[in-house]
N, C-alpha and C positions, 0 to 999 in steps of 0.2 A: 390766797392768803387771808386769814381772818383778821378783823379789826381788833385793836387792843381794847381790853375791857378793864374797868376799875371796879373795886368793890365798894358798895355803899356801906359805911360802917354801921348805920342804924339797922339795916335789914340784912346785911351780909349777902346781898344779891350782887352778882357781877353784872355790871352794865357796860355797854358800849361807851366809849369816851364822850360821844355827843350826848347820849342819854344821861350820863353821869353829870355832864355840865348843865343840862336842862334841870336835872334833879336838884343840883346845888342852887341854881337860880330860883327854882320854885321854893326851896327851903328858905332862902334869903327873903323871898317875897311873902313868906308866911302861909304858903299853900300847904294844906295837910294831905292832899291826895298824893299817892305814891306813883312813881314811874313804874310801869310794868313792861317787860319785854315779852312779846307774843311769839309763839312758835311759827305762826303763819304771818305773811306780810300784811301790813295795814297801809300799803302804798296808796290805795284809793279809799274813798269813803265807803264804798260798798264792801271792800275787803275788810276794813276795820270793823264795820257794823257786823259782818258775818262772824268775824273772830271773837267779838265781844258779846254777841247775842243781843244787840240793841238795834233800834230803828236807825236807818241811815241819816235821818234828820238830826240825830243826837251826836253826830260826828262833826267836830269843828275842824274844817279843812283850812289850813293856812296856805294861801296862794299869794305869790309875789307877782306884782305888776310893776310897770314903770309908768308913772304919771309925769308927763313932760320930761322923761329921762331919769326921774328920781324914784327910788324904790318905794312902793306902797304895799303893805301887807293887808290882805283882805281875809279875815277869818270868817268863813261862811259855813252855813249849814250844808252838810253833805247831800241834802235833799234837792238842792237846785244849783244852778250855775250862776256865776257872777255875770250881771248884765252891765257891760262897759258904759252904756248910755246913762244908767242910773248913777254910777260912780262919777262919771264926768259931770253930770248935772249937779251932783252934790258938791264936788270939789273944784269943778272947772278943769280945764286942760284936756290933754289927749292921753288916753289909757291904752297901753299895749301889754301883752303878756311877756314877762321876763323869761329869757332863755336860762338854761341850766347854769351857765357861768355867772350870770347876774344874780340868780337865786342864791348860789353858794357865796358870792361876794357880799350880798346884803345880810345873809342869815348865818353863814358858816355851816349850813345844813343842806342835805341833798333834796332834790325834788322827790316827793313821796314820803318825806320824813320831816318836813319843815314844821317846827313847833311855833307856837305863838310867842315864845320867850327864849332867851338864851343866845341872842344874837350879839355879834361883836360891838354893835352900836345900836342905839334906839332906831326903830323903823316906824315911820308914820303908819298907823293902823286903823282900819275900820273893822267893827265887829257886827256881824249880821244879827239883827234883832230877832230873826226866826229861831235862833238858838235859845232864846228866852222861853220857848215853849217846853223845854225839857228841864227836869229837875237836875239831871246830871248830863254833862256833855263830855265827850272824850276828845282830846287833842293829841296830836303827834308830839313826840318828845325827842326830836333830833335825828331819828332814823326811821326807816320804813317798818320797823318791828317794835318800836317803843311808843307807848301812849300813857296818858295820865288823865284821871277824872277831875273835873272841876264843875263850877256852875257858871251860868251866863254872867252873873254879877261879878264873880271873881275873875272871869276872863276879861271883862272890861277893865277891871281894876289893875290886874297884873300887866296888861298890855298898854295901859293908858290909852285904850282905843276909843274911837268915837262910835257909838251905836248908830247903825244905819241900815236901811233897806238896800240890799245889794243885788237881789235877785228875786225871781217870782217862781 
């Protein structure tokens, strides 16, 4: 059964309900980049980079962890993995990877499609400084097929994230 879609009145593009919600959130935040639904999956950073024809480092992967049991969103460059010791050193506490249920509870979005915005409530966020090396970064928009372009500075602004070194 296919997921319900809504039409974006500005572009007349039919978006999955999660992508439409992210689109509305981005619009409310003053983001000009448009949500795009891709024919191929962007579930992984490598898949997204391949689909978009960009370097994997320009993919902003939104990963949910639990820091002492509380959700923490780490928006990292697709070129490397989050190193828990770096995050724990920065914030203190114990970091574990969230399971699918915890990801959905914190973000309202599925693993592989978690966007940096559009969550039911604010989620404490770190934004990987490595993303600043790219003029344009691409982030998921609520589904494994939806993405949007942004900049590092805009990503920090819209997430109210803390710039950080999260991996090497």
